[in-house]
C-alpha positions as CSV (number, residue, x, y, z in Angstrom):
1,X,91.9,148.9,167.8
2,X,88.4,148.2,168.8
3,X,87.0,144.5,168.6
4,X,83.5,143.9,169.0
5,X,80.7,141.3,168.7
6,X,80.6,137.4,169.5
7,X,83.4,135.7,170.9
8,X,85.6,133.9,168.3
9,X,86.1,131.1,170.5
10,X,89.7,130.5,169.7
11,X,90.4,127.9,172.4
12,X,93.0,125.8,171.2
13,X,96.9,126.7,170.3
14,X,98.2,124.6,167.1
15,X,101.8,126.3,167.1
16,X,103.6,128.9,168.1
17,X,106.2,130.3,165.7
18,X,109.5,131.6,166.3
19,X,111.6,133.3,163.9
20,X,115.4,132.5,164.2
21,X,118.7,133.7,162.6
22,X,120.2,130.3,162.3
23,X,118.1,127.2,161.7
24,X,120.6,124.8,162.3
25,X,121.6,126.4,165.7
26,X,117.9,126.5,166.9
27,X,117.3,123.3,165.6
28,X,120.2,121.9,167.9
29,X,118.8,124.2,171.0
30,X,115.3,123.0,171.0
31,X,116.3,119.4,170.4
32,X,118.5,119.3,173.3
33,X,115.8,121.4,175.4
34,X,112.8,119.1,174.3
35,X,114.6,115.9,173.5
36,X,112.5,116.0,170.3
37,X,113.4,115.6,166.6
38,X,112.0,117.8,163.8
39,X,108.8,116.2,162.7
40,X,109.2,118.3,159.0
41,X,111.8,120.6,157.5
42,X,111.7,122.7,154.6
43,X,111.8,125.6,152.4
44,X,109.2,128.1,151.0
45,X,109.8,130.9,148.5
46,X,106.4,132.4,147.7
47,X,105.0,136.0,147.2
48,X,101.0,135.1,147.7
49,X,102.5,133.8,151.5
50,X,104.7,136.6,151.9
51,X,101.5,139.0,151.8
52,X,99.9,136.8,154.4
53,X,102.6,138.0,156.5
54,X,102.3,141.5,155.6
55,X,105.6,140.9,153.7
56,X,106.4,141.7,150.1
57,X,107.4,138.1,149.7
58,X,108.4,135.1,152.0
59,X,111.7,132.8,151.3
60,X,112.5,131.1,154.2
61,X,113.6,127.8,155.7
62,X,111.9,126.1,158.9
63,X,111.7,122.9,160.9
64,X,108.7,122.3,163.4
65,X,109.1,120.3,166.7
66,X,106.3,118.7,168.2
67,X,105.6,118.9,171.7
68,X,102.6,117.4,173.7
69,X,99.7,119.4,172.2
70,X,101.7,122.2,170.7
71,X,104.2,122.6,167.8
72,X,107.2,124.8,167.5
73,X,108.1,126.2,164.3
74,X,111.3,127.5,163.9
75,X,111.4,129.9,160.9
76,X,114.5,131.7,159.4
77,X,113.6,134.2,157.0
78,X,116.0,134.4,153.9
79,X,114.2,137.4,152.3
80,X,113.3,139.6,153.4
81,X,115.8,139.1,156.5
82,X,114.5,140.7,159.4
83,X,116.5,142.7,162.3
84,X,116.5,141.1,166.0
85,X,114.1,142.2,168.2
86,X,115.1,142.8,171.8
87,X,112.4,140.3,173.3
88,X,112.7,142.2,177.0
89,X,109.8,140.8,179.0
90,X,108.4,144.2,179.6
91,X,108.3,145.2,175.8
92,X,105.0,145.5,174.5
93,X,104.7,143.0,171.7
94,X,107.2,140.3,173.5
95,X,106.0,136.9,174.2
96,X,107.3,134.1,175.7
97,X,107.0,130.3,175.6
98,X,106.3,128.3,178.8
99,X,107.4,124.7,179.3
100,X,105.4,122.9,182.3
101,X,107.6,120.4,184.5
102,X,106.6,118.1,187.2
103,X,109.9,118.3,189.1
104,X,110.8,122.2,189.0
105,X,113.8,121.7,191.2
106,X,115.3,118.7,189.1
107,X,115.0,120.1,185.9
108,X,116.3,123.5,186.6
109,X,119.3,121.8,188.5
110,X,119.8,119.7,185.2
111,X,119.5,123.0,183.2
112,X,122.4,124.9,185.0
113,X,124.5,121.7,185.0
114,X,124.3,121.8,181.0
115,X,125.0,125.4,180.7
116,X,121.7,127.4,180.1
117,X,121.8,130.6,181.6
118,X,119.0,132.0,183.8
119,X,118.3,135.3,183.3
120,X,117.4,135.8,187.2
121,X,117.2,133.8,189.9
122,X,113.9,130.8,190.1
123,X,111.1,132.1,192.0
124,X,108.8,130.3,194.2
125,X,105.2,132.5,194.3
126,X,104.6,133.6,198.0
127,X,101.6,134.8,200.1
128,X,101.1,138.5,199.6
129,X,102.9,138.7,195.9
130,X,100.4,136.6,193.9
131,X,96.9,136.2,193.2
132,X,95.1,133.5,193.2
133,X,95.9,131.9,196.0
134,X,95.8,128.8,194.6
135,X,99.3,130.0,192.6
136,X,101.1,129.4,196.0
137,X,104.0,127.6,195.5
138,X,104.2,127.9,191.9
139,X,107.8,127.6,190.7
140,X,109.5,129.7,187.5
141,X,112.6,130.4,186.2
142,X,113.0,132.3,182.7
143,X,115.8,132.1,180.0
144,X,116.5,132.9,176.4
145,X,117.1,130.9,173.2
146,X,119.9,131.6,171.0
147,X,117.7,134.7,169.3
148,X,116.6,136.0,172.7
149,X,113.3,134.6,172.7
150,X,112.0,134.5,176.2
151,X,111.5,131.0,177.5
152,X,110.1,129.9,181.0
153,X,110.0,126.6,182.8
154,X,107.1,126.0,185.5
155,X,106.1,124.0,187.9
156,X,102.3,125.3,189.0
157,X,100.4,124.7,192.0
158,X,96.6,124.7,191.8
159,X,94.7,125.8,188.7
160,X,97.3,128.4,188.1
161,X,98.6,127.2,184.4
162,X,97.4,124.7,182.2
């Protein structure tokens, strides 16, 4: 799809929506991860809203957990129920949600002790493997939520990550 013309200037994120298979399990997971309670929970059943999603109808349950500056909308579609995706990082269309931390080593250790399973080892960006140079020393680790959504923790260095 070609897009031309003046920039749309969309520079602020409001929320990220994550489709989930079990709303209660996802609320529990994100509550434990963030330490935050949902600020909203409810249901929706709407033909017009379904059409905004490219669906014939949308019957769903949802909960919103607010972070500082970003909401996480957890959405369990009841009708139509979707198939689980394989959100592997290399699949076009997959995404990940990154949580910025101030003390990577302490958070990573606490998460391991609490039973979070990381997809691989923690990684620190080193010279020769990353540009810009300002990113050197940035620490990252990836894990999944109960439905396989890719999540990341990061302790950025320099101007690498907001």
